[in-house]
Each structure stands twice: as structure tokens, then as C-alpha cells.
Steps between C-alpha positions, in 0.01 A plus 500: 500500500793715398755340277857487628746717313726305257875567510576692178768766528518542121173696524558707809877565499565867426130561422485821701774652282321417174304755300134437425592379150759262640256356754251435225767348272599264776142395557433456129817292445409269789126469477349597165239385393403398851528860617207742554501878528205615716334806357244719687542784246670738736791714403762239608353245260533746209873497564535125572304400190722718280817369657395138495373489145824660381683200655253231400215594254317179580504557880178417677300774672189439707237708680237434762172621345276555800209611285489836683807669359474859387404565139831682466682189616333294230589771246864484617494120466394532133752771430783288634401194304482713182830674564690171544293286266439243778222361713498490874368196683197580714412308816168539680327376813129425528265741328361795687156342475629182664671696773184694576290187504734329747618786714246778459522838326801739524731254673788750445331734754429241764805274467765639266743224591263235391418687182870528412544135572231403261574743224883520526671253726332183379546583125862597571565161663360327193703716262832438689434134505593508127846654541825473697555877555324830479593871467325778687507877500546546872721791614649537849376864535136418426416403857669391828376146435718498181813664642708182513399359159796310345567511130493122478383264765320175559128555539413244773131591487465385138796265485672662206760771444409871497674803359439867567734669241380853598539448870757777541332741242338818616167626364698764314720226338179330377350807345826605346517163314139524393542845346837438346357192314149646445335197658129452543385524865182510700354856466359472857852580620449850351181539702656450845500122530846386619386142530211347293289204583125422470241772449319433835812513709727770351491878542755769396793525739869585486597148625352159565259641758255549213456122494233362740471854643352492853565129556859511632587260224817558292555173318267267308689181599685443179853585638499352845 
């Protein structure tokens, strides 16, 4: 059941006019340490991690470790932890062996929605059960399904507040910040991957069409 939105104009008033840094500062002031930044090791998270840890060095960052991330993604994970002298919290679903025993081999081919539910959606629900708000790297120009993303809004699906500080950023804005600050980023972006997920479901593409290619699927269920 979706949770009804609380009335809290102090969070949302003027949010669309705030910069990414100001959105993060507002969220940190209100929610830290019960605030999570979701990290999938894409270019947007390189920016958000840098911005957030400048504001609050003890900010909490988590990732959903599906067990089938690219080696380059795990390398980026280690590089980011080393850069900022921090440790990300990892959340996982059932093991791949358990999944195969219960649902058969290669579930991601036969039923990608169910696979995403097991490996991402369920662990996300558990992670967000620990906090009162979360921050994501969603941008409006990533896909039509994200075009109306607000910078700060009540997330009825999870019953907590949600911020998308980069909602109005372009891809060029993201890369400009990364290069200006010499930030670590996933090298798969240099190899034609605009969006990076699990090894079995991601191919090089200029947009999110590289995710679940051929399945007509564009979202994993985390954001709606």
C-alpha cells in the first residue's frame, strides 16, 4: 500500500529553483544520518558522491550488489571508496544459486521483471526501511519515463522522501563536472555504455535502450 504524502512545505518549497548542491544540503540538514544516497556506479553517482561528501563527510551511501555487476563496476566501487576514504553499504537479495534452485537457470532471460524484483527491488525495500529519505541520480532527459522527475518529492511507493538533485542536468553537465574535478567513473561509459546494469542484461547503447535490450523494458522497478 502506498503511503500518503505528509504535508511538509519546508522540503518542497522552491526546490525546483535550487542547485544540486542546495538540494543535497537541504536533505542532509533535514535527514542525516537517516538519509541514503543510492549508487549504481554510473556517471551521475560520481557527481553526487562528490557533492554530498563535500557537504557531509559521514553521509551514507548504499548500493544494490546483484552479484552480476560488471568487473569494471566493482573496480569503480573500490576506486570511489579509496578516493573518499569511506565504505558503501551493500544490500543483496538471495544468492544466484538460491535463485536458480527456486526459479531455474537464467531467469533474467525468461522473466527479467522477476529477476529485477529479486535482485534489486526487494533489497532496495529492505535498505530504505532503515532511512527517512533517499537521493538518486535520475535525470529528466534520460528517458520519457523520467521526464517529470521532481527535485524533491514524497516517494509514496517506499513511504519516504526522495531527492533527484541532478534532475535538470544534461549529460554534458555531468561529464563537465566529472572532468573538472577529476572524479573516478565507470570506464564502461568510455566503451559505449550510456547506462550500466547487470552483465547479462546490458549492452552498449547511446541511451537506456541498452538495458534489457529486446525486452521492451526500460526500468527495473526502483523508481516507480
